[in-house]
N, C-alpha and C positions, 0 to 999 in steps of 0.2 A: 505494500502500500505506499502510494506515493505525500508527500505531504498535499497534492494539487485533491488529489484525492480527499485528503481525511478534510480539508475546509471546502468542497461541495458537497461531502455529505454532512456536514454542519452547519448551512449552507441551505441545505433542500431540508434538514431537522427543524430549523426558524419561521420557513417557510409553510413547513404544514405544521406546525405550531398557529403560528399566527390566525391560519384558515384555522383550524376549529376553533377560537378564540373569538373569532369575528363571528362561527354562525350563529351559536346561542345571541348572540348582541341584536343581530339584525331579527329574529323569532320576534326578544323580547321585545324590540319595539315595533315589528308589525301585532302581535296581541294586541298592545299600547294601545295605537290607535285605532282599531276591533272596538276597541272596548270603552273608548272613549267618543267613536265617530257616532254622528247623531246626537250628539250634548253636549261637546260644544257645534259653538258657531263654524263654519269655513272661515277660511283665511283669504281676505279678497288679495290678487296678487296681478300688479300691472299690466298689459299686452305687452308695452314696450319694452320689454325687460327681458331675454333666456328667461327657458326653462331653467329649473337645476340643473336637470338632466344636462343639459347642453354645456353647460360650461364647465360640467365632470369631464364631461367623455372631449370636451374645444381642450380643455387642461392638459386630458394626459393625453388628445396625443401633438400637442405643444412640447412635455414633457420626454416622451417617445423620439418626437423629434431630437432637442435636445442633444439626449442620453444615443443616438443613432450618431448623431454629430462628431459631438464627444469622441466615442468607440472612433469611429474614421481614423480620428482625429490623434487620438495615439496612437492604434496600429501602424499612423504614419511613421511618427515617430519611434519604433520601436523597430519596425523594418528602418528605418533609416539607420540608426544603431546598431543595427545586427555584423554592420562587419570591424565589430570592433569586438565584442564577445567570441571568441575559442570555443570548440565544445571542448566540453570536456572528455578528455580522451577514456580514459579509466569507466567513465560511464555504458555501458552495453548501448547502441541503440533499441532490441528490443526491450528491455530497462523500459526506455522511457513512457510513460502513456499519451493512449492518443488523448484527442480531444474528446469534452464532455461531450452525451450525443444532443447535450440539450443546449448547448450553443450552438448559438445562431452564426451560420456564414455571414460574411462579412457580406452590408446590403449592396454593398456595388463594387466591383471588380477595381474602381480607379486605384483603392488605396495601395494594391500591387503594380497597378504598374507606375505610380507613383512612383509607388520604392524602388524600384529598376530603374526610372530614370534615377533618382537620387545616388544607388549603385554604379550607374557608369556614370555618373557625372562626376562622382568622389571617384568612382577606379584613372576615372581621367585629368584627376587633378593630378592624383598622387603620381602618377605613371610621370606630368609633366615636368 
């Protein structure tokens, strides 16, 4: 078991625990609304404002775009620094873990093509 495997397993347990905690909260709120429905006046909501669900969806779309952008940025940085890192010759390649099945591939092939360009430019600079 590698360190990355251990970390991934812990992260999975954290996510599972959060989901287990959230389910009863949603159920409790749903039951509470059912109990008070009809006993309290309905709230008015201005038609000019977006619905709460639309705001939530919009913010998660933004957060995902921001996270995707940061992932691309960090991937490009790691690729740009790769020529400075030598593999440990004592470590057998077969012992290295495959990327997690849950990890999504990079959203576009641009980071790797830019990284190749960076590596080529670095090689030319070094030779000159």
